[in-house]
N, C-alpha and C positions, 0 to 999 in steps of 0.2 A: 504494499500499499504506499502511495506517495506520502512523503513527509509533510507536504503542504495541503493534504486533504482537510476539508472543513472539519470543525470540531465535532459535529454531529456524526460524521462518517467514522471518526476515530472512536467515539463513544459507542456507536453501534457495533463496530468491530470488536471492541473489548468486551462488550456485554454478551455478544453471541459466542465469542471464544469461551467465556466463563460458563455458559450454559449448554454448550454444543452437545456434549454426551447425553445429558438428560433430555434435551430437546429431541435429538435424533431417536432416542429410545422411546419417547412419548409419542412422536409423530413420524414413524417410519414411512408411512404412506397415507396421508390425510385424504387422498382421493378414493381410497378403497371403499368407504361407505358413503360416498357422495356421487350419486348417479348424475345429477345435474352438472356438477363440475366436470365429470368425465365426458359428458355429452358436449360441453362447450369446448373441451380440449379436442374432441373429434372434429368439431366444426372448424376450429383453428387449423388443424392438420389439413382438412379439405381445402381451406382457403390458401394455405401455403403452396400446395401442389399446383404448379402452373402447367396447364395442358400443353404438351408438346415441347416443354422446355428440355434442352439437351443435358443441362447440368442443374441440379437442385442446390441452391446456396444453403449453407447451414442455418439453423435457427439457434437462438440463444435463450436459455432459461436464466433470467436475471433475478438474483436472489434465490439461488438454487437450493440452499439449505442442504438437507440430507440427500438430495438428488433424485427423489422419486418422480418428479415431473419430467426431468430430462430422461429418465429411464422409460417412462411411458411414451414419450415422443420418439425415442429410439425404437421401441417395439413397434411403433406405427410405421417405421421405415424412413423416418426423416434423419438426416445428418444433424446432430445436435451437440452443443456443449453447454456447460453450466458456468455461471459467474456468481461468486458470493463474496461479500466483504470480509467474512470471517475465515482466516486461514485454518482454524480448527475444524470448522464446518466443512470446508473444502476437503480436508484430509479424511474426514468421516465419509463424505460422499464418494471419494475415490476408493475407499476401502469397501463400501457397500456395492459400488458399481464399477468394478476395475476395468471394464471395457469402454468406459466413457471418459471424456475429458472434462475436467473441472478446473477453473482458474480463479485466483484471488483478484478481485477487482471491484469497482464501484460504478453504479449506474450514473453517478455524477460526472465521471470522466472515462467513458468507454474507449479503451485503447484498440480501436478497430478502424480500418479504412472506410471511406465513404462507400455506401451502396454495396455492401458485402453480405448482408444478412437477409435470409428469406423469410424471417419472422422473429418476433420477440414475445416471450411469455414472461410475465412478471406477476406472480401470484403472492399477495400479502407481503410485498417488499416496498412499494411506494409509501406504505404507512409510516415509515421511519424518515421520510424526506420532508423537510419543512416547506411551508407554502412558497417561500420566496425562491426555493431551488427547483420546484416542480417544473416551471417553464423550460429551464435549461435542460433538465432531464429528458423531457419529451422532445425538445429540439434535437438532442443527441440521438434519440430513437429514430427520428425522421432522417437524420444524416446517414445513419449506418444501414438503413433498410433499402433494399432494392425497390424500384417502383412497383406498386401493387401489393407489396408484402403486408401481412397483417400483424397487429399487436393484440394480445389478450392480457387484460389487467383484471386482478381480483383484489378486493380490499374490504375491510370492515367498514360499514356505513351507518347511516342513521338519517334522521330528518333534518339535521343541521351539522355544520362543521364543528369540530372540537379537537381537543388535545388532552393527552394524559401523559404522565411521567411515572415510570416504575423504577424503584430502587432495589427490588428483590424479585427473583423468580427462581424456582427450583432450589430454594435455599441459598442461592448465590447472590452476592451483592453486585448490582448492575446500575447503570444510568442510561435509561432507554426511553426516548420520546416516541409517542404514538400520535398520529394525526388521523382523525376520522373526518371523512369528506363524503358529501352527497354525490351520487352519480352525475348530477348536473354540474357540480363544481369541476370534477375530473374531466368530464366530456368537454367543458369549455376550454380547459387547458390543452387538451388534445387537439381541438379545432384550431386554436391559436398557433400551435406548433406545426400546422399544415397537414395534420392527419384527419382523415375522413371517418366519422363515426359510422360503423356498420350496424351495431345492435347493442342493446343494454338489457341486462337481466338483474333483478333484485330478488334474492332469496331470503326468507324470514329466518331468524335465528333458530337453531336446532340444538337439542340437548343442553350442554353447558355453555353454549355460545350466548353472549350478552348483546350482540349487535347483528343486524342483518348483514348479509354478504352481497356486495355489488360486483358485477362483472361487465366489463366493456370490451367490445371488439371494435377495432378501428383498422384502417388501412392507409398506407401511403398512396397518394394518387398514382394511377398507372402511368401518367405522363405529366410533364410540367404544365400542360394546358388543361389537365383534368380538373 
């Protein structure tokens, strides 16, 4: 991780390094009991596949955590790699899925050439990005995506925007900010970054969840004039 990374990136990294083992043990595959989320991932895969394309650009699972989303994308036949801010989480993902690539990195500074990704999945990772950094994050997504490529976002939501700060999780001392946003707020940021909204889904909280889950599918325009 770059030494000049914003403070929130460094605190997020340190916090997830501290809880990585417990988090991976508690959430080895959060999609296993979530049919809606799996269906949305299938829709994302279908949007990624360009008919007649000779080469499929890779997709990135940003905020890949234990690696289960990247693994499902790989099983679908897509070339994929994971990016996570936590070196410890990356190490655990590599151990759980040795055939896949996982890298340490931040969505705030994607070290990728322009127009090289066939899609981006970011499930429950933009929740740690402050409001004033979200426009540049989505601008970065737009930069690295090939024309027509999709983005799938998932995040805890509610009826209004808000913020929470945790100092403990899994018995570990952490310093982690959470930002709750409505689908309308995130959709507006995507649009301003030049990404076209494809669909939005809101699922009510289930089980021990305290907030609804929002999912947005967007695409980079297929051409500059689109």
